[in-house]
N, C-alpha and C positions, 0 to 999 in steps of 0.2 A: 677929866675922868671920861673914859669911854662908855658907851652905852652898855657894852657887855659887862662891865664892872658893876653897874647899877642892877642889871638884870640878875647877875649871879648873886648879888647881895640879897635881892628880894627872895629868890628861891631858897637860899641858905637860911634866911630868917624865919621862914614859915614852914611849920610841920606839915608834911604831906604835899608840899609844892613839887611840881614836876617840871614846869617850864615857864619861862616868861619872855615876852617879846615886845619890841616897839614895832607897831604895824601901821601901815598907811591905809586909808580907807579904800585904796585901789586894790587891797589884798596882798600887797607886797611887803614882806618883812624887811625892816631896816636892820635889825639885829635880833638874835634869839639866843638864849641860854637854855639848854635842856639837859636834865640829869640823864645818866645812862639808863636808869630804870624806866624812862619814859619813851624809849626807842620804839616800842610796839605801838605807840600812839602816833597817828598822823596829825600832829598838832598844826602843821602848816596848812594842810588841807582844810582842817576844821576851822582854823582862824580866817581863812579866805571867806568861808561861808558866813562866819560870824561878822566879818567886816561888812558884808552885804546886809546882814540883819541890822547891824548897828546904823548903817546909813539910812535904812528905812525907818528905824526908830527916831533918828535925828530929824528926818523930814516930817514924820508924823507929829513930833513934839512942836516943831516949827509951825506947821499948819494949824495945829490946835491951840497955839499960843500958850503952851504950858511951861515954857522956859527951856533953857539948854539942858540937854541930857549930859549928865556928868559921869554916871556909872551904870553898868548893866551887868547882870550875872545870868548865866545859864547853868542850871544845876541838873545834871543828868545822873543816871544810875552809877556810872563809874568815875566821872570827872566833873569837878566844879570849875567853872570858868568865870573869872571876874575881868571886866574890861573897864578901864578908866580913860576918859577922853583927855588928851593933852592939848591939842589944837584942832581947828576945823579939818585938818588933814591927817592927823596922827592920833593913835591911842596906845595905851599899855594894856597888855593882856597877860593874865596869870592863870595857869591850869594847876589844879590840885586834885589829888585822889579824893574820892567821895568822903573818906573819913579825915581829910585834912582840916587844918585850922582856918576855916572860911573867914571868921572875924578878923583874925590877924592878917590874913591875906589882904583883905579889904583895907585895913589900916596901913599896912606896909606900902601898898600901891598908892594910897592917898598921900603918904609922906614922901614917897619917891618921885611921884609925878612932877612936882615943880623942878626937881633937880634935872630930870630928863628933858623936860620942856625947855629949860634954859640952854641946853646943849643942841636943841634942834635948829 
């Protein structure tokens, strides 16, 4: 199964989901699925910045010896973003409208992550 199939399935299962991507910590998207209604959002630019943030959080957790970061969310006025780590080099990221089903988004990413990881 291709990455796009997984990403499309995530977006279609979660109410309010706008886009989902497999990203590298270098800020480069491996694959992205984005709904037409999300075209006004610059998800790729946003996710590049979030990749930098996630790298800093990983490094902080490592230096503080708190364990591996597994998930991070950034909740802003218009968009909820959930990031789930796959490997030391890649993570899944999901963008939802502010009124989207955040809990289901987290669940679907958690369930989908092992399938995507197996294909990396």
